[in-house]
Structures are given as C-alpha cells and as structure tokens.
PQR file with spaces between the fields and no chain letter, atoms N, CA, C, O and H, PARSE charges and radii, in Angstrom:
ATOM       1  N    MET     1       0.961   -1.503   -0.151 -0.4000 1.5000
ATOM       2  CA   MET     1       0.230    0.173    0.096 -0.0000 2.0000
ATOM       3  C    MET     1       0.534    1.453    0.229  0.5500 1.7000
ATOM       4  O    MET     1       1.000    1.939    1.259 -0.5500 1.4000
ATOM       5  N    ARG     2       0.310    2.015   -0.717 -0.4000 1.5000
ATOM       6  CA   ARG     2       1.233    3.417   -0.701 -0.0000 2.0000
ATOM       7  C    ARG     2       0.650    4.389    0.116  0.5500 1.7000
ATOM       8  O    ARG     2      -0.503    4.249    0.524 -0.5500 1.4000
ATOM       9  H    ARG     2      -0.069    1.620   -1.554  0.4000 1.0000
ATOM      10  N    LEU     3       1.433    5.500    0.433 -0.4000 1.5000
ATOM      11  CA   LEU     3       1.046    6.881    1.375 -0.0000 2.0000
ATOM      12  C    LEU     3      -0.129    7.278    0.399  0.5500 1.7000
ATOM      13  O    LEU     3      -1.201    7.488    0.966 -0.5500 1.4000
ATOM      14  H    LEU     3       2.370    5.614    0.101  0.4000 1.0000
ATOM      15  N    SER     4      -0.107    7.421   -1.027 -0.4000 1.5000
ATOM      16  CA   SER     4      -1.188    8.085   -1.396 -0.0000 2.0000
ATOM      17  C    SER     4      -2.022    7.109   -1.574  0.5500 1.7000
ATOM      18  O    SER     4      -2.482    7.548   -2.628 -0.5500 1.4000
ATOM      19  H    SER     4       0.764    7.251   -1.488  0.4000 1.0000
ATOM      20  N    ASP     5      -2.673    6.013   -1.387 -0.4000 1.5000
ATOM      21  CA   ASP     5      -3.332    5.208   -1.037 -0.0000 2.0000
ATOM      22  C    ASP     5      -4.084    5.345    0.046  0.5500 1.7000
ATOM      23  O    ASP     5      -5.279    5.059   -0.023 -0.5500 1.4000
ATOM      24  H    ASP     5      -2.299    5.656   -0.531  0.4000 1.0000
ATOM      25  N    LEU     6      -3.302    5.980    1.686 -0.4000 1.5000
ATOM      26  CA   LEU     6      -3.754    6.072    3.027 -0.0000 2.0000
ATOM      27  C    LEU     6      -4.231    7.487    2.671  0.5500 1.7000
ATOM      28  O    LEU     6      -4.924    7.839    3.626 -0.5500 1.4000
ATOM      29  H    LEU     6      -2.331    6.212    1.742  0.4000 1.0000
ATOM      30  N    GLN     7      -4.194    8.428    1.792 -0.4000 1.5000
ATOM      31  CA   GLN     7      -4.671    9.646    2.007 -0.0000 2.0000
ATOM      32  C    GLN     7      -6.178   10.123    1.152  0.5500 1.7000
ATOM      33  O    GLN     7      -6.830   11.155    0.989 -0.5500 1.4000
ATOM      34  H    GLN     7      -3.631    8.142    1.017  0.4000 1.0000
ATOM      35  N    THR     8      -6.231    8.989    0.832 -0.4000 1.5000
ATOM      36  CA   THR     8      -8.004    9.559    0.401 -0.0000 2.0000
ATOM      37  C    THR     8      -8.991    8.619    0.985  0.5500 1.7000
ATOM      38  O    THR     8     -10.079    8.368    0.466 -0.5500 1.4000
ATOM      39  H    THR     8      -5.702    8.152    0.964  0.4000 1.0000
ATOM      40  N    LYS     9      -8.407    7.949    2.451 -0.4000 1.5000
ATOM      41  CA   LYS     9      -9.024    7.563    3.108 -0.0000 2.0000
ATOM      42  C    LYS     9      -9.690    8.208    4.427  0.5500 1.7000
ATOM      43  O    LYS     9      -8.901    8.805    5.159 -0.5500 1.4000
ATOM      44  H    LYS     9      -7.524    8.153    2.873  0.4000 1.0000
ATOM      45  N    TYR    10     -10.975    8.166    4.804 -0.4000 1.5000
ATOM      46  CA   TYR    10     -11.265    9.004    5.753 -0.0000 2.0000
ATOM      47  C    TYR    10     -10.612    8.308    7.239  0.5500 1.7000
ATOM      48  O    TYR    10     -10.409    7.103    7.387 -0.5500 1.4000
ATOM      49  H    TYR    10     -11.616    7.681    4.210  0.4000 1.0000
ATOM      50  N    ILE    11     -10.351    9.353    8.256 -0.4000 1.5000
ATOM      51  CA   ILE    11      -9.945    8.476    9.735 -0.0000 2.0000
ATOM      52  C    ILE    11     -10.618    8.997   10.570  0.5500 1.7000
ATOM      53  O    ILE    11     -10.743   10.211   10.729 -0.5500 1.4000
ATOM      54  H    ILE    11     -10.516   10.332    8.135  0.4000 1.0000
ATOM      55  N    VAL    12     -11.199    8.017   11.282 -0.4000 1.5000
ATOM      56  CA   VAL    12     -12.493    7.806   12.260 -0.0000 2.0000
ATOM      57  C    VAL    12     -12.019    7.284   13.598  0.5500 1.7000
ATOM      58  O    VAL    12     -11.327    6.284   13.786 -0.5500 1.4000
ATOM      59  H    VAL    12     -11.098    7.031   11.152  0.4000 1.0000
ATOM      60  N    ASN    13     -12.430    7.996   14.360 -0.4000 1.5000
ATOM      61  CA   ASN    13     -12.407    7.854   15.691 -0.0000 2.0000
ATOM      62  C    ASN    13     -13.109    6.651   15.973  0.5500 1.7000
ATOM      63  O    ASN    13     -14.266    6.810   15.583 -0.5500 1.4000
ATOM      64  H    ASN    13     -12.992    8.809   14.208  0.4000 1.0000
ATOM      65  N    VAL    14     -12.923    5.317   16.557 -0.4000 1.5000
ATOM      66  CA   VAL    14     -13.708    4.487   17.202 -0.0000 2.0000
ATOM      67  C    VAL    14     -14.147    4.679   18.409  0.5500 1.7000
ATOM      68  O    VAL    14     -15.002    3.924   18.873 -0.5500 1.4000
ATOM      69  H    VAL    14     -11.983    5.188   16.873  0.4000 1.0000
ATOM      70  N    GLN    15     -13.625    5.747   19.142 -0.4000 1.5000
ATOM      71  CA   GLN    15     -14.442    6.305   20.648 -0.0000 2.0000
ATOM      72  C    GLN    15     -15.764    7.050   20.305  0.5500 1.7000
ATOM      73  O    GLN    15     -16.751    7.012   21.039 -0.5500 1.4000
ATOM      74  H    GLN    15     -12.930    6.360   18.766  0.4000 1.0000
ATOM      75  N    ASP    16     -15.702    7.752   19.093 -0.4000 1.5000
ATOM      76  CA   ASP    16     -16.915    8.598   19.353 -0.0000 2.0000
ATOM      77  C    ASP    16     -17.528    8.228   17.545  0.5500 1.7000
ATOM      78  O    ASP    16     -18.718    8.060   17.278 -0.5500 1.4000
ATOM      79  H    ASP    16     -14.900    7.783   18.496  0.4000 1.0000
ATOM      80  N    GLY    17     -16.890    8.196   16.966 -0.4000 1.5000
ATOM      81  CA   GLY    17     -17.188    7.835   15.312 -0.0000 2.0000
ATOM      82  C    GLY    17     -17.150    8.906   14.733  0.5500 1.7000
ATOM      83  O    GLY    17     -17.799    8.960   13.688 -0.5500 1.4000
ATOM      84  H    GLY    17     -15.923    8.332   17.184  0.4000 1.0000
ATOM      85  N    LYS    18     -16.497    9.978   15.109 -0.4000 1.5000
ATOM      86  CA   LYS    18     -15.853   11.482   14.305 -0.0000 2.0000
ATOM      87  C    LYS    18     -15.300   11.229   13.463  0.5500 1.7000
ATOM      88  O    LYS    18     -14.932   10.054   13.464 -0.5500 1.4000
ATOM      89  H    LYS    18     -15.969    9.934   15.957  0.4000 1.0000
ATOM      90  N    ASN    19     -14.964   11.903   12.489 -0.4000 1.5000
ATOM      91  CA   ASN    19     -14.260   12.302   11.292 -0.0000 2.0000
ATOM      92  C    ASN    19     -13.152   13.170   11.627  0.5500 1.7000
ATOM      93  O    ASN    19     -13.258   14.394   11.545 -0.5500 1.4000
ATOM      94  H    ASN    19     -15.263   12.857   12.488  0.4000 1.0000
ATOM      95  N    ILE    20     -11.982   12.526   12.039 -0.4000 1.5000
ATOM      96  CA   ILE    20     -10.749   13.742   12.527 -0.0000 2.0000
ATOM      97  C    ILE    20      -9.813   14.328   11.551  0.5500 1.7000
ATOM      98  O    ILE    20      -9.083   15.286   11.805 -0.5500 1.4000
ATOM      99  H    ILE    20     -11.896   11.532   12.105  0.4000 1.0000
ATOM     100  N    GLY    21      -9.867   13.736   10.471 -0.4000 1.5000
ATOM     101  CA   GLY    21      -9.309   14.601    8.963 -0.0000 2.0000
ATOM     102  C    GLY    21      -8.757   13.989    8.063  0.5500 1.7000
ATOM     103  O    GLY    21      -8.983   12.779    8.086 -0.5500 1.4000
ATOM     104  H    GLY    21     -10.461   12.958   10.265  0.4000 1.0000
ATOM     105  N    ASN    22      -7.998   14.410    7.121 -0.4000 1.5000
ATOM     106  CA   ASN    22      -7.024   13.758    6.273 -0.0000 2.0000
ATOM     107  C    ASN    22      -5.813   13.897    6.607  0.5500 1.7000
ATOM     108  O    ASN    22      -5.372   14.838    7.268 -0.5500 1.4000
ATOM     109  H    ASN    22      -7.815   15.393    7.102  0.4000 1.0000
ATOM     110  N    ILE    23      -4.913   12.564    5.983 -0.4000 1.5000
ATOM     111  CA   ILE    23      -3.509   12.675    6.281 -0.0000 2.0000
ATOM     112  C    ILE    23      -2.723   13.297    4.918  0.5500 1.7000
ATOM     113  O    ILE    23      -2.987   13.134    3.727 -0.5500 1.4000
ATOM     114  H    ILE    23      -5.271   11.800    5.446  0.4000 1.0000
ATOM     115  N    ILE    24      -1.731   14.018    5.524 -0.4000 1.5000
ATOM     116  CA   ILE    24      -0.995   14.614    4.651 -0.0000 2.0000
ATOM     117  C    ILE    24       0.702   14.277    4.315  0.5500 1.7000
ATOM     118  O    ILE    24       1.477   14.654    3.437 -0.5500 1.4000
ATOM     119  H    ILE    24      -1.517   14.151    6.492  0.4000 1.0000
ATOM     120  N    ASP    25       0.822   13.317    5.571 -0.4000 1.5000
ATOM     121  CA   ASP    25       1.977   12.889    5.470 -0.0000 2.0000
ATOM     122  C    ASP    25       2.033   11.967    6.550  0.5500 1.7000
ATOM     123  O    ASP    25       1.082   11.714    7.290 -0.5500 1.4000
ATOM     124  H    ASP    25       0.192   13.011    6.284  0.4000 1.0000
ATOM     125  N    ALA    26       3.493   11.332    6.645 -0.4000 1.5000
ATOM     126  CA   ALA    26       3.758   10.382    7.334 -0.0000 2.0000
ATOM     127  C    ALA    26       5.307   10.496    7.796  0.5500 1.7000
ATOM     128  O    ALA    26       6.205   10.999    7.120 -0.5500 1.4000
ATOM     129  H    ALA    26       4.265   11.539    6.044  0.4000 1.0000
ATOM     130  N    LYS    27       5.445    9.893    9.157 -0.4000 1.5000
ATOM     131  CA   LYS    27       6.931    9.857    9.999 -0.0000 2.0000
ATOM     132  C    LYS    27       7.344    8.405    9.482  0.5500 1.7000
ATOM     133  O    LYS    27       6.726    7.362    9.272 -0.5500 1.4000
ATOM     134  H    LYS    27       4.716    9.484    9.706  0.4000 1.0000
ATOM     135  N    ILE    28       8.256    8.687    9.408 -0.4000 1.5000
ATOM     136  CA   ILE    28       9.471    7.464    8.881 -0.0000 2.0000
ATOM     137  C    ILE    28      10.362    7.353   10.160  0.5500 1.7000
ATOM     138  O    ILE    28      10.759    8.396   10.680 -0.5500 1.4000
ATOM     139  H    ILE    28       8.758    9.534    9.579  0.4000 1.0000
ATOM     140  N    ASN    29      10.670    6.229   10.652 -0.4000 1.5000
ATOM     141  CA   ASN    29      11.717    5.649   11.501 -0.0000 2.0000
ATOM     142  C    ASN    29      12.736    5.504   10.881  0.5500 1.7000
ATOM     143  O    ASN    29      12.857    4.323   10.556 -0.5500 1.4000
ATOM     144  H    ASN    29      10.347    5.382   10.229  0.4000 1.0000
ATOM     145  N    GLU    30      14.156    6.586   10.293 -0.4000 1.5000
ATOM     146  CA   GLU    30      15.459    6.145    9.597 -0.0000 2.0000
ATOM     147  C    GLU    30      15.936    5.265    9.644  0.5500 1.7000
ATOM     148  O    GLU    30      16.733    4.824    8.815 -0.5500 1.4000
ATOM     149  H    GLU    30      14.058    7.545   10.557  0.4000 1.0000
ATOM     150  N    ASN    31      15.560    4.743   10.683 -0.4000 1.5000
ATOM     151  CA   ASN    31      16.441    3.310   11.041 -0.0000 2.0000
ATOM     152  C    ASN    31      15.768    2.178   10.629  0.5500 1.7000
ATOM     153  O    ASN    31      16.542    1.370   10.116 -0.5500 1.4000
ATOM     154  H    ASN    31      14.913    5.101   11.357  0.4000 1.0000
ATOM     155  N    THR    32      14.314    1.718   10.667 -0.4000 1.5000
ATOM     156  CA   THR    32      13.642    0.866   10.635 -0.0000 2.0000
ATOM     157  C    THR    32      13.049    1.150    9.230  0.5500 1.7000
ATOM     158  O    THR    32      13.014    0.186    8.464 -0.5500 1.4000
ATOM     159  H    THR    32      13.685    2.374   11.083  0.4000 1.0000
ATOM     160  N    GLY    33      12.747    1.919    8.944 -0.4000 1.5000
ATOM     161  CA   GLY    33      11.934    2.169    7.975 -0.0000 2.0000
ATOM     162  C    GLY    33      10.464    1.904    7.818  0.5500 1.7000
ATOM     163  O    GLY    33       9.848    1.617    6.792 -0.5500 1.4000
ATOM     164  H    GLY    33      12.776    2.701    9.566  0.4000 1.0000
ATOM     165  N    GLU    34       9.967    2.082    9.224 -0.4000 1.5000
ATOM     166  CA   GLU    34       8.672    1.437    9.630 -0.0000 2.0000
ATOM     167  C    GLU    34       8.043    2.942    9.770  0.5500 1.7000
ATOM     168  O    GLU    34       8.805    3.900    9.898 -0.5500 1.4000
ATOM     169  H    GLU    34      10.467    2.316   10.057  0.4000 1.0000
ATOM     170  N    ILE    35       6.421    3.138    9.737 -0.4000 1.5000
ATOM     171  CA   ILE    35       5.714    4.215    9.669 -0.0000 2.0000
ATOM     172  C    ILE    35       5.520    4.554   11.426  0.5500 1.7000
ATOM     173  O    ILE    35       5.056    3.760   12.244 -0.5500 1.4000
ATOM     174  H    ILE    35       5.802    2.360    9.633  0.4000 1.0000
ATOM     175  N    GLU    36       5.866    5.534   11.623 -0.4000 1.5000
ATOM     176  CA   GLU    36       5.514    5.972   13.081 -0.0000 2.0000
ATOM     177  C    GLU    36       4.501    6.834   13.719  0.5500 1.7000
ATOM     178  O    GLU    36       4.130    6.946   14.887 -0.5500 1.4000
ATOM     179  H    GLU    36       6.243    6.179   10.959  0.4000 1.0000
ATOM     180  N    SER    37       4.116    7.487   12.466 -0.4000 1.5000
ATOM     181  CA   SER    37       2.688    8.123   12.696 -0.0000 2.0000
ATOM     182  C    SER    37       2.227    8.626   11.501  0.5500 1.7000
ATOM     183  O    SER    37       2.971    8.714   10.525 -0.5500 1.4000
ATOM     184  H    SER    37       4.418    7.396   11.518  0.4000 1.0000
ATOM     185  N    LEU    38       1.127    8.948   11.482 -0.4000 1.5000
ATOM     186  CA   LEU    38       0.161    9.822   10.528 -0.0000 2.0000
ATOM     187  C    LEU    38       0.288   11.005   10.929  0.5500 1.7000
ATOM     188  O    LEU    38       0.265   11.262   12.132 -0.5500 1.4000
ATOM     189  H    LEU    38       0.523    8.877   12.275  0.4000 1.0000
ATOM     190  N    VAL    39       0.458   12.023    9.912 -0.4000 1.5000
ATOM     191  CA   VAL    39       0.641   13.600   10.226 -0.0000 2.0000
ATOM     192  C    VAL    39      -0.643   14.016    9.622  0.5500 1.7000
ATOM     193  O    VAL    39      -0.702   13.685    8.438 -0.5500 1.4000
ATOM     194  H    VAL    39       0.477   11.814    8.934  0.4000 1.0000
ATOM     195  N    ILE    40      -1.593   14.577   10.017 -0.4000 1.5000
ATOM     196  CA   ILE    40      -3.519   15.073    9.681 -0.0000 2.0000
ATOM     197  C    ILE    40      -3.117   16.503    9.591  0.5500 1.7000
ATOM     198  O    ILE    40      -2.304   17.281   10.089 -0.5500 1.4000
ATOM     199  H    ILE    40      -1.545   14.846   10.979  0.4000 1.0000
ATOM     200  N    ASP    41      -4.435   16.461    8.390 -0.4000 1.5000
ATOM     201  CA   ASP    41      -4.868   17.897    8.233 -0.0000 2.0000
ATOM     202  C    ASP    41      -6.319   17.892    9.021  0.5500 1.7000
ATOM     203  O    ASP    41      -7.309   17.468    8.424 -0.5500 1.4000
ATOM     204  H    ASP    41      -5.095   15.828    7.985  0.4000 1.0000
ATOM     205  N    PRO    42      -6.435   18.445   10.576 -0.5600 1.5000
ATOM     206  CA   PRO    42      -7.072   17.780   11.403  0.2800 2.0000
ATOM     207  C    PRO    42      -8.559   18.576   10.384  0.5500 1.7000
ATOM     208  O    PRO    42      -8.455   19.488    9.564 -0.5500 1.4000
ATOM     209  N    ASN    43      -9.971   17.772   10.853 -0.4000 1.5000
ATOM     210  CA   ASN    43     -11.257   18.610   10.506 -0.0000 2.0000
ATOM     211  C    ASN    43     -11.419   19.348   11.022  0.5500 1.7000
ATOM     212  O    ASN    43     -11.292   18.935   12.175 -0.5500 1.4000
ATOM     213  H    ASN    43     -10.056   17.031   11.520  0.4000 1.0000
ATOM     214  N    LYS    44     -11.768   20.822   11.069 -0.4000 1.5000
ATOM     215  CA   LYS    44     -11.980   21.835   11.906 -0.0000 2.0000
ATOM     216  C    LYS    44     -12.916   22.000   12.994  0.5500 1.7000
ATOM     217  O    LYS    44     -12.835   22.672   14.022 -0.5500 1.4000
ATOM     218  H    LYS    44     -11.872   21.158   10.132  0.4000 1.0000
ATOM     219  N    ASN    45     -14.038   21.061   12.444 -0.4000 1.5000
ATOM     220  CA   ASN    45     -15.091   20.817   13.457 -0.0000 2.0000
ATOM     221  C    ASN    45     -14.982   19.897   14.116  0.5500 1.7000
ATOM     222  O    ASN    45     -16.106   19.686   14.571 -0.5500 1.4000
ATOM     223  H    ASN    45     -14.105   20.515   11.609  0.4000 1.0000
ATOM     224  N    PHE    46     -14.141   18.998   14.565 -0.4000 1.5000
ATOM     225  CA   PHE    46     -13.973   17.673   15.153 -0.0000 2.0000
ATOM     226  C    PHE    46     -13.023   18.363   16.439  0.5500 1.7000
ATOM     227  O    PHE    46     -13.483   18.269   17.577 -0.5500 1.4000
ATOM     228  H    PHE    46     -13.228   19.170   14.195  0.4000 1.0000
ATOM     229  N    PHE    47     -11.610   19.099   16.218 -0.4000 1.5000
ATOM     230  CA   PHE    47     -10.959   19.946   16.844 -0.0000 2.0000
ATOM     231  C    PHE    47     -11.064   21.142   17.121  0.5500 1.7000
ATOM     232  O    PHE    47     -10.061   21.830   17.308 -0.5500 1.4000
ATOM     233  H    PHE    47     -11.236   19.175   15.293  0.4000 1.0000
ATOM     234  N    SER    48     -12.517   21.717   17.217 -0.4000 1.5000
ATOM     235  CA   SER    48     -13.034   23.451   17.728 -0.0000 2.0000
ATOM     236  C    SER    48     -13.059   23.199   18.927  0.5500 1.7000
ATOM     237  O    SER    48     -12.418   24.046   19.549 -0.5500 1.4000
ATOM     238  H    SER    48     -13.332   21.158   17.065  0.4000 1.0000
ATOM     239  N    PHE    49     -13.513   22.404   19.584 -0.4000 1.5000
ATOM     240  CA   PHE    49     -13.853   22.026   21.140 -0.0000 2.0000
ATOM     241  C    PHE    49     -12.667   21.763   21.758  0.5500 1.7000
ATOM     242  O    PHE    49     -12.840   21.540   22.956 -0.5500 1.4000
ATOM     243  H    PHE    49     -14.034   21.716   19.078  0.4000 1.0000
ATOM     244  N    THR    50     -11.480   21.699   21.394 -0.4000 1.5000
ATOM     245  CA   THR    50     -10.440   21.531   22.487 -0.0000 2.0000
ATOM     246  C    THR    50      -9.659   22.449   22.943  0.5500 1.7000
ATOM     247  O    THR    50      -9.713   23.435   22.209 -0.5500 1.4000
ATOM     248  H    THR    50     -11.339   21.881   20.421  0.4000 1.0000
ATOM     249  N    LYS    51      -9.027   22.570   23.728 -0.4000 1.5000
ATOM     250  CA   LYS    51      -8.097   23.799   23.841 -0.0000 2.0000
ATOM     251  C    LYS    51      -6.856   23.622   23.877  0.5500 1.7000
ATOM     252  O    LYS    51      -6.468   22.473   24.088 -0.5500 1.4000
ATOM     253  H    LYS    51      -8.983   21.769   24.325  0.4000 1.0000
ATOM     254  N    GLY    52      -5.964   24.588   23.705 -0.4000 1.5000
ATOM     255  CA   GLY    52      -4.425   24.710   23.402 -0.0000 2.0000
ATOM     256  C    GLY    52      -4.210   24.070   21.876  0.5500 1.7000
ATOM     257  O    GLY    52      -4.974   24.056   20.911 -0.5500 1.4000
ATOM     258  H    GLY    52      -6.279   25.522   23.534  0.4000 1.0000
ATOM     259  N    LYS    53      -2.787   23.520   22.058 -0.4000 1.5000
ATOM     260  CA   LYS    53      -2.145   23.666   20.718 -0.0000 2.0000
ATOM     261  C    LYS    53      -2.529   21.890   20.427  0.5500 1.7000
ATOM     262  O    LYS    53      -2.365   20.979   21.238 -0.5500 1.4000
ATOM     263  H    LYS    53      -2.167   23.531   22.842  0.4000 1.0000
ATOM     264  N    ILE    54      -3.075   21.786   19.020 -0.4000 1.5000
ATOM     265  CA   ILE    54      -3.444   20.054   19.030 -0.0000 2.0000
ATOM     266  C    ILE    54      -2.494   19.403   18.605  0.5500 1.7000
ATOM     267  O    ILE    54      -1.602   19.990   17.992 -0.5500 1.4000
ATOM     268  H    ILE    54      -3.208   22.527   18.361  0.4000 1.0000
ATOM     269  N    ASP    55      -2.445   18.175   18.796 -0.4000 1.5000
ATOM     270  CA   ASP    55      -0.981   17.718   18.011 -0.0000 2.0000
ATOM     271  C    ASP    55      -2.102   16.849   16.594  0.5500 1.7000
ATOM     272  O    ASP    55      -3.230   16.357   16.575 -0.5500 1.4000
ATOM     273  H    ASP    55      -3.170   17.698   19.294  0.4000 1.0000
ATOM     274  N    THR    56      -1.175   17.019   15.749 -0.4000 1.5000
ATOM     275  CA   THR    56      -1.996   16.913   14.420 -0.0000 2.0000
ATOM     276  C    THR    56      -1.239   15.459   14.204  0.5500 1.7000
ATOM     277  O    THR    56      -1.002   15.400   12.998 -0.5500 1.4000
ATOM     278  H    THR    56      -0.258   17.419   15.764  0.4000 1.0000
ATOM     279  N    GLU    57      -0.772   14.301   14.831 -0.4000 1.5000
ATOM     280  CA   GLU    57       0.046   13.010   14.517 -0.0000 2.0000
ATOM     281  C    GLU    57      -1.049   11.962   15.147  0.5500 1.7000
ATOM     282  O    GLU    57      -1.815   12.076   16.103 -0.5500 1.4000
ATOM     283  H    GLU    57      -0.964   14.349   15.811  0.4000 1.0000
ATOM     284  N    ILE    58      -0.888   11.250   14.526 -0.4000 1.5000
ATOM     285  CA   ILE    58      -1.874    9.866   15.097 -0.0000 2.0000
ATOM     286  C    ILE    58      -0.597    8.762   14.941  0.5500 1.7000
ATOM     287  O    ILE    58      -0.097    8.478   13.853 -0.5500 1.4000
ATOM     288  H    ILE    58      -0.265   11.157   13.749  0.4000 1.0000
ATOM     289  N    ASN    59      -0.037    8.021   16.639 -0.4000 1.5000
ATOM     290  CA   ASN    59       0.780    7.252   16.493 -0.0000 2.0000
ATOM     291  C    ASN    59       0.244    6.012   15.492  0.5500 1.7000
ATOM     292  O    ASN    59      -0.964    5.824   15.344 -0.5500 1.4000
ATOM     293  H    ASN    59      -0.443    8.251   17.523  0.4000 1.0000
ATOM     294  N    TRP    60       1.166    5.257   14.879 -0.4000 1.5000
ATOM     295  CA   TRP    60       0.988    4.444   14.358 -0.0000 2.0000
ATOM     296  C    TRP    60      -0.076    2.966   15.300  0.5500 1.7000
ATOM     297  O    TRP    60      -0.902    2.309   14.665 -0.5500 1.4000
ATOM     298  H    TRP    60       2.147    5.410   14.999  0.4000 1.0000
ATOM     299  N    LYS    61       0.128    2.778   16.433 -0.4000 1.5000
ATOM     300  CA   LYS    61       0.247    1.998   17.221 -0.0000 2.0000
ATOM     301  C    LYS    61      -1.491    2.618   17.617  0.5500 1.7000
ATOM     302  O    LYS    61      -1.930    2.086   18.636 -0.5500 1.4000
ATOM     303  H    LYS    61       0.799    3.311   16.948  0.4000 1.0000
ATOM     304  N    CYS    62      -2.145    3.300   17.166 -0.4000 1.5000
ATOM     305  CA   CYS    62      -3.600    3.501   18.102 -0.0000 2.0000
ATOM     306  C    CYS    62      -4.344    3.357   16.668  0.5500 1.7000
ATOM     307  O    CYS    62      -5.484    3.739   16.405 -0.5500 1.4000
ATOM     308  H    CYS    62      -1.789    3.733   16.338  0.4000 1.0000
ATOM     309  N    ILE    63      -3.435    2.722   15.814 -0.4000 1.5000
ATOM     310  CA   ILE    63      -4.749    2.385   14.222 -0.0000 2.0000
ATOM     311  C    ILE    63      -5.246    0.709   14.284  0.5500 1.7000
ATOM     312  O    ILE    63      -4.578   -0.325   14.256 -0.5500 1.4000
ATOM     313  H    ILE    63      -2.509    2.412   16.027  0.4000 1.0000
ATOM     314  N    GLU    64      -6.663    0.941   14.375 -0.4000 1.5000
ATOM     315  CA   GLU    64      -6.880   -0.317   14.632 -0.0000 2.0000
ATOM     316  C    GLU    64      -7.555   -1.262   13.538  0.5500 1.7000
ATOM     317  O    GLU    64      -8.005   -2.402   13.653 -0.5500 1.4000
ATOM     318  H    GLU    64      -7.206    1.780   14.398  0.4000 1.0000
ATOM     319  N    LYS    65      -7.482   -0.478   12.529 -0.4000 1.5000
ATOM     320  CA   LYS    65      -7.953   -1.096   11.516 -0.0000 2.0000
ATOM     321  C    LYS    65      -7.978   -0.131   10.280  0.5500 1.7000
ATOM     322  O    LYS    65      -8.375    1.031   10.378 -0.5500 1.4000
ATOM     323  H    LYS    65      -7.117    0.448   12.436  0.4000 1.0000
ATOM     324  N    ILE    66      -7.471   -0.756    8.968 -0.4000 1.5000
ATOM     325  CA   ILE    66      -7.296   -0.059    7.691 -0.0000 2.0000
ATOM     326  C    ILE    66      -8.281   -0.568    7.000  0.5500 1.7000
ATOM     327  O    ILE    66      -8.154   -1.793    6.990 -0.5500 1.4000
ATOM     328  H    ILE    66      -7.149   -1.699    8.889  0.4000 1.0000
ATOM     329  N    GLY    67      -9.309   -0.183    6.350 -0.4000 1.5000
ATOM     330  CA   GLY    67     -10.498   -0.491    5.573 -0.0000 2.0000
ATOM     331  C    GLY    67     -10.243   -0.160    4.022  0.5500 1.7000
ATOM     332  O    GLY    67      -9.142    0.261    3.669 -0.5500 1.4000
ATOM     333  H    GLY    67      -9.412    0.812    6.359  0.4000 1.0000
ATOM     334  N    GLU    68     -11.396   -0.383    3.008 -0.4000 1.5000
ATOM     335  CA   GLU    68     -11.652    0.494    1.488 -0.0000 2.0000
ATOM     336  C    GLU    68     -11.180    1.597    2.222  0.5500 1.7000
ATOM     337  O    GLU    68     -10.020    2.007    2.200 -0.5500 1.4000
ATOM     338  H    GLU    68     -12.291   -0.725    3.295  0.4000 1.0000
ATOM     339  N    ASP    69     -12.146    2.085    2.897 -0.4000 1.5000
ATOM     340  CA   ASP    69     -12.362    3.971    2.450 -0.0000 2.0000
ATOM     341  C    ASP    69     -12.023    4.610    3.529  0.5500 1.7000
ATOM     342  O    ASP    69     -11.886    5.833    3.504 -0.5500 1.4000
ATOM     343  H    ASP    69     -13.089    1.752    2.915  0.4000 1.0000
ATOM     344  N    VAL    70     -11.736    3.508    5.225 -0.4000 1.5000
ATOM     345  CA   VAL    70     -11.841    4.455    6.138 -0.0000 2.0000
ATOM     346  C    VAL    70     -10.574    3.725    6.879  0.5500 1.7000
ATOM     347  O    VAL    70     -10.385    2.554    6.551 -0.5500 1.4000
ATOM     348  H    VAL    70     -11.847    2.515    5.245  0.4000 1.0000
ATOM     349  N    ILE    71      -9.652    4.327    7.886 -0.4000 1.5000
ATOM     350  CA   ILE    71      -8.995    4.114    8.824 -0.0000 2.0000
ATOM     351  C    ILE    71      -9.234    4.665   10.122  0.5500 1.7000
ATOM     352  O    ILE    71      -9.198    5.831   10.514 -0.5500 1.4000
ATOM     353  H    ILE    71      -9.806    5.278    8.153  0.4000 1.0000
ATOM     354  N    LEU    72      -9.608    3.075   10.988 -0.4000 1.5000
ATOM     355  CA   LEU    72     -10.227    3.221   12.337 -0.0000 2.0000
ATOM     356  C    LEU    72      -9.289    3.459   13.155  0.5500 1.7000
ATOM     357  O    LEU    72      -8.389    2.626   13.051 -0.5500 1.4000
ATOM     358  H    LEU    72      -9.638    2.128   10.669  0.4000 1.0000
ATOM     359  N    VAL    73      -9.099    4.286   13.972 -0.4000 1.5000
ATOM     360  CA   VAL    73      -7.971    4.656   15.361 -0.0000 2.0000
ATOM     361  C    VAL    73      -8.645    4.751   16.303  0.5500 1.7000
ATOM     362  O    VAL    73      -9.863    4.930   16.290 -0.5500 1.4000
ATOM     363  H    VAL    73      -9.831    4.963   14.056  0.4000 1.0000
ATOM     364  N    ASN    74      -7.849    4.627   17.386 -0.4000 1.5000
ATOM     365  CA   ASN    74      -8.516    4.841   18.784 -0.0000 2.0000
ATOM     366  C    ASN    74      -7.512    5.631   19.495  0.5500 1.7000
ATOM     367  O    ASN    74      -6.338    5.311   19.685 -0.5500 1.4000
ATOM     368  H    ASN    74      -6.860    4.481   17.396  0.4000 1.0000
ATOM     369  N    ILE    75      -8.118    6.724   19.876 -0.4000 1.5000
ATOM     370  CA   ILE    75      -7.515    8.055   20.307 -0.0000 2.0000
ATOM     371  C    ILE    75      -8.593    8.720   21.338  0.5500 1.7000
ATOM     372  O    ILE    75      -9.767    8.963   21.062 -0.5500 1.4000
ATOM     373  H    ILE    75      -9.071    6.985   19.722  0.4000 1.0000
ATOM     374  N    SER    76      -7.891    8.980   22.680 -0.4000 1.5000
ATOM     375  CA   SER    76      -8.725   10.131   23.401 -0.0000 2.0000
ATOM     376  C    SER    76      -8.174   11.639   23.280  0.5500 1.7000
ATOM     377  O    SER    76      -7.028   12.089   23.260 -0.5500 1.4000
ATOM     378  H    SER    76      -6.936    8.782   22.904  0.4000 1.0000
ATOM     379  N    LEU    77      -9.306   12.174   23.215 -0.4000 1.5000
ATOM     380  CA   LEU    77      -8.706   13.597   23.262 -0.0000 2.0000
ATOM     381  C    LEU    77      -9.378   14.425   24.564  0.5500 1.7000
ATOM     382  O    LEU    77      -9.043   15.587   24.795 -0.5500 1.4000
ATOM     383  H    LEU    77     -10.237   11.809   23.232  0.4000 1.0000
C-alpha cells in the first residue's frame, strides 16, 4: 500500500465515530523504515472544542483497522 492510497481514506475515531481529518504526511523511522505516525490536517469541526495546541499526529499503534474507505483509530482527546 502506498501513502497516496492512505491519503484518500477518512480517519474515524472508534471512541466517538467522528471524522478526525485527512492524512497529509507520514513520519518514518530512519533506522527501521517503519511508519511511526500519520500527520493529519485536522477536521476543523472535530478539533474546534479542544483547548491549546492540537497534536496533528496519530501514532501508528493507535490504528485499529485500515479498511477500503476508512482508517479506524482509537485515540482519546
């Protein structure tokens, strides 16, 4: 699977079913070549209620499932 394939998918939080945003980049571990996190362009409506700086990265370990149209993540905000 390519990064461009991931970028077309919605990112949905399994805790509340909300769309989080879209993938704009990925952080890769230089030593192992593994994806460490996905960098997202947050959905303005999703993050509008939070205070302070928004972390726009989702750790790879938080990904529950990558489907045909959706990436399910489990994160607490």
